[in-house]
C-alpha positions as CSV (number, residue, x, y, z in Angstrom):
1,M,2.5,-10.1,-55.6
2,L,5.1,-9.5,-58.3
3,G,5.9,-6.4,-56.2
4,V,6.6,-8.3,-53.4
5,I,9.0,-10.5,-55.3
6,L,10.8,-7.7,-57.3
7,Y,11.6,-6.2,-54.1
8,H,13.2,-9.2,-52.1
9,I,15.4,-10.3,-55.7
10,N,16.4,-6.6,-55.6
11,F,15.7,-3.6,-54.0
12,N,17.0,-0.8,-56.0
13,W,14.4,-2.5,-58.9
14,M,11.3,-2.1,-57.0
15,P,11.7,0.1,-53.6
16,G,8.3,0.2,-52.6
17,G,7.4,-3.3,-54.0
18,F,6.8,-4.4,-49.9
19,L,3.3,-2.9,-50.4
20,G,2.0,-5.1,-52.6
21,V,1.3,-7.1,-49.2
22,T,-1.2,-4.2,-48.6
23,V,-3.1,-5.0,-52.0
24,F,-3.1,-8.6,-51.1
25,F,-4.7,-8.1,-47.7
26,V,-7.5,-6.2,-49.7
27,L,-8.5,-8.8,-51.7
28,S,-8.6,-11.1,-49.5
29,G,-10.5,-9.2,-46.7
30,Y,-12.9,-8.7,-50.2
31,L,-13.0,-12.5,-51.2
32,I,-13.3,-13.5,-47.1
33,T,-16.4,-11.3,-46.7
34,D,-18.1,-11.5,-50.2
35,I,-18.3,-15.4,-49.3
36,L,-19.3,-15.2,-45.6
37,A,-22.2,-12.3,-46.8
38,M,-23.5,-14.5,-49.4
39,E,-24.1,-17.2,-47.4
40,W,-25.5,-15.2,-45.1
41,K,-27.9,-14.4,-47.5
42,R,-29.1,-17.7,-48.3
43,N,-29.2,-19.3,-45.1
44,K,-29.4,-16.6,-42.5
45,R,-26.5,-18.0,-40.8
46,I,-22.4,-18.7,-41.3
47,D,-21.5,-22.5,-40.8
48,L,-18.4,-21.3,-38.5
49,K,-16.8,-24.7,-38.4
50,K,-17.7,-25.6,-42.2
51,F,-15.8,-22.4,-43.0
52,W,-13.2,-22.9,-40.4
53,L,-12.4,-26.2,-41.9
54,S,-12.8,-25.5,-45.8
55,R,-9.5,-23.0,-45.2
56,A,-7.6,-25.4,-43.0
57,R,-8.5,-28.2,-46.3
58,R,-7.2,-26.0,-48.6
59,L,-4.1,-23.9,-46.5
60,L,-2.7,-26.3,-44.5
61,P,-1.7,-29.4,-46.8
62,A,0.6,-26.5,-48.9
63,M,1.7,-25.0,-45.7
64,F,2.7,-28.5,-44.6
65,V,4.9,-29.3,-47.8
66,M,6.6,-26.3,-47.9
67,L,7.6,-26.7,-44.2
68,V,8.9,-29.9,-44.6
69,I,10.7,-29.1,-47.6
70,T,12.3,-26.0,-46.3
71,L,13.7,-27.5,-43.2
72,A,15.0,-30.7,-45.2
73,W,16.9,-28.1,-47.4
74,I,18.3,-26.6,-44.2
75,T,18.9,-30.0,-42.4
76,I,21.5,-31.0,-45.9
77,F,22.8,-27.6,-47.0
78,H,22.4,-25.2,-44.0
79,S,22.6,-27.4,-40.5
80,S,23.9,-24.6,-38.6
81,L,20.3,-22.7,-39.4
82,L,18.9,-25.6,-37.6
83,E,18.7,-24.2,-34.1
84,K,17.1,-20.8,-35.1
85,M,14.8,-22.1,-37.6
86,R,12.9,-24.3,-34.8
87,G,11.6,-21.0,-33.4
88,D,10.6,-20.1,-36.8
89,S,8.8,-23.5,-37.5
90,L,6.6,-23.6,-34.7
91,A,5.2,-19.9,-35.7
92,A,4.9,-20.7,-38.8
93,L,2.8,-24.0,-38.1
94,F,0.6,-22.5,-35.5
95,Y,-0.1,-19.3,-37.5
96,V,1.7,-16.8,-35.3
97,S,5.3,-15.8,-37.6
98,N,4.4,-11.8,-37.1
99,W,4.2,-12.1,-33.7
100,W,7.1,-13.6,-32.9
101,Y,9.1,-11.6,-35.4
102,I,8.0,-8.8,-33.7
103,Y,8.8,-10.3,-30.5
104,H,12.7,-11.3,-31.4
105,K,12.9,-7.9,-33.0
106,V,13.6,-9.4,-36.5
107,S,13.7,-6.5,-39.0
108,Y,11.6,-7.1,-42.1
109,F,13.8,-4.7,-44.0
110,D,17.3,-5.5,-42.8
111,S,19.0,-5.4,-46.0
112,F,22.1,-7.1,-44.3
113,G,21.1,-10.0,-42.0
114,Q,20.8,-13.6,-43.1
115,P,16.3,-13.3,-43.6
116,S,14.7,-16.5,-42.5
117,P,13.7,-18.3,-45.0
118,L,10.5,-18.8,-43.6
119,N,9.7,-14.9,-42.9
120,H,7.4,-14.8,-45.5
121,F,4.8,-16.5,-43.6
122,W,4.5,-13.3,-41.1
123,S,1.5,-12.7,-43.9
124,L,0.1,-16.1,-44.2
125,A,-0.2,-16.0,-40.2
126,V,-1.9,-12.1,-40.1
127,E,-4.5,-14.0,-42.5
128,E,-5.3,-16.5,-40.9
129,Q,-5.8,-14.8,-37.6
130,F,-8.2,-12.9,-39.8
131,Y,-9.9,-16.0,-41.2
132,V,-10.4,-17.3,-37.1
133,V,-11.3,-14.1,-35.5
134,W,-13.6,-12.5,-38.4
135,P,-16.4,-15.0,-39.7
136,F,-17.4,-14.4,-35.6
137,V,-17.3,-11.1,-35.7
138,I,-18.9,-10.6,-38.7
139,S,-21.7,-13.1,-38.1
140,L,-22.5,-11.0,-34.6
141,G,-22.9,-7.6,-36.8
142,F,-25.3,-9.8,-39.5
143,Y,-27.3,-11.0,-36.3
144,Y,-27.6,-7.6,-34.0
145,I,-27.1,-4.9,-36.3
146,K,-28.5,-6.3,-39.3
147,K,-28.5,-3.0,-41.7
148,Q,-26.2,-3.3,-43.7
149,S,-25.0,0.5,-44.0
150,R,-24.5,0.4,-40.4
151,M,-22.2,-2.5,-40.6
152,I,-20.2,-0.6,-43.3
153,L,-19.8,2.1,-40.9
154,F,-18.3,0.5,-38.2
155,I,-15.7,-2.0,-40.2
156,C,-14.8,1.4,-41.6
157,L,-14.3,2.6,-37.9
158,G,-12.4,-0.7,-37.1
159,A,-10.2,0.1,-40.2
160,I,-9.3,3.9,-39.6
161,A,-9.0,3.2,-35.6
162,S,-6.3,-0.1,-37.3
163,A,-4.5,2.6,-39.4
164,L,-4.2,4.8,-36.7
165,V,-2.5,2.6,-34.4
166,M,0.3,2.2,-36.7
167,A,0.4,6.3,-37.0
168,I,0.8,6.7,-33.7
169,L,3.4,3.6,-33.1
170,Y,5.3,4.8,-35.9
171,E,8.8,6.0,-35.1
172,P,10.3,8.2,-37.5
173,G,14.3,7.1,-38.2
174,S,13.3,3.4,-36.3
175,D,12.9,0.1,-38.0
176,P,9.1,0.1,-38.7
177,S,9.1,-3.8,-39.2
178,R,7.0,-4.0,-35.6
179,I,3.8,-1.8,-37.4
180,Y,4.7,-3.2,-40.9
181,Y,4.2,-7.0,-39.2
182,G,1.6,-6.1,-36.3
183,T,-1.6,-7.8,-36.9
184,D,-3.2,-4.7,-35.0
185,T,-1.3,-2.3,-37.4
186,R,-2.2,-4.1,-40.8
187,A,-5.7,-5.3,-40.2
188,F,-7.2,-1.7,-41.8
189,S,-6.4,-3.6,-45.4
190,L,-8.5,-6.5,-45.2
191,L,-11.3,-4.5,-43.1
192,I,-11.2,-2.0,-46.3
193,G,-11.2,-5.4,-48.2
194,A,-14.6,-6.4,-46.3
195,A,-15.9,-2.8,-46.2
196,L,-15.9,-3.2,-49.9
197,A,-17.2,-6.9,-50.3
198,L,-20.9,-5.1,-48.3
199,L,-20.6,-2.3,-50.8
200,W,-20.2,-3.7,-53.7
201,P,-20.6,-7.7,-53.8
202,S,-19.4,-9.8,-56.4
203,S,-23.2,-11.0,-57.2
204,R,-23.4,-7.3,-57.9
205,L,-20.1,-6.8,-60.0
206,A,-21.5,-10.3,-62.2
207,N,-24.8,-8.5,-63.2
208,K,-24.5,-6.7,-66.1
209,I,-23.4,-2.9,-65.7
210,I,-24.7,0.1,-67.5
211,P,-21.5,1.6,-69.8
212,Q,-21.1,4.8,-68.0
213,A,-21.1,3.3,-65.2
214,R,-18.4,0.8,-65.9
215,L,-16.8,4.0,-67.6
216,I,-16.7,5.5,-64.5
217,L,-15.1,1.7,-62.6
218,D,-12.4,2.0,-65.4
219,V,-11.1,5.1,-64.6
220,I,-11.1,4.8,-60.7
221,G,-9.3,1.5,-61.2
222,G,-6.8,2.7,-63.7
223,V,-6.3,5.5,-61.4
224,A,-5.8,3.3,-58.8
225,L,-3.1,0.9,-60.3
226,S,-1.2,3.9,-61.2
227,I,-0.8,5.0,-58.1
228,I,-0.1,1.9,-56.9
229,L,2.5,1.4,-59.0
230,I,3.9,4.6,-58.7
231,M,4.1,3.7,-55.1
232,F,5.9,0.7,-56.3
233,W,8.9,2.5,-57.5
234,K,9.4,5.8,-56.0
235,T,8.8,4.6,-51.9
236,N,10.8,2.9,-49.6
237,Q,10.4,1.8,-46.4
238,Y,11.6,4.5,-44.7
239,E,8.5,7.3,-46.1
240,P,6.8,8.4,-43.1
241,F,4.0,9.1,-45.1
242,L,3.5,5.4,-45.6
243,Y,2.5,4.9,-41.9
244,R,0.6,8.0,-41.3
245,G,-2.3,7.1,-44.2
246,G,0.0,6.2,-46.7
247,M,-0.6,2.6,-46.7
248,V,-4.6,3.3,-46.2
């Protein structure tokens, strides 16, 4: 998340810092799928109600506090923004901020306009939408598909489809905010994390790994981190390759 913060503090420091959200989505997809897969392994079922309630208890209190503080600040110091904030606040409350900004053509990358104080809720909206749909989808997968390798294949196909939608909707030279915000065009990151969770669950990582395998994992991790850091410093939001598979 440091890359995203630096991107917003000063665009020139880290022009590709906005890509940190993609990394965050992959981690979220991994963690949530790992939790769901472990529950299925233990109980041969996933308690959807329990999962959704646990997510709500974890996320909603902080979200309410954030909204109250932000709206209080706006009311006291920037009352002229209150009318605009009404829609943004409702969208944040129901975790649909990303689609709200898409509908109203709000740019994520506009360096000259005044960004909404709630603009960052777009990524939380994408995650919440994933939390609502994914447990149900993966439950069906465990029940009907059963074979894990086949499930991983279907998840990878879903990730490819999402990346293709991003590539198809991308228009060179135009503001890419639509495909940056969209759940449909960002799902590939979450699905990549989900596939990794089934391929290499945390329980397997917790077991003792032979030195050779650990060395290979360390090298892969180091190379991946280097590529991410290079992209943070050397790319910007208008690089066509990012939207044609580069984010993958």
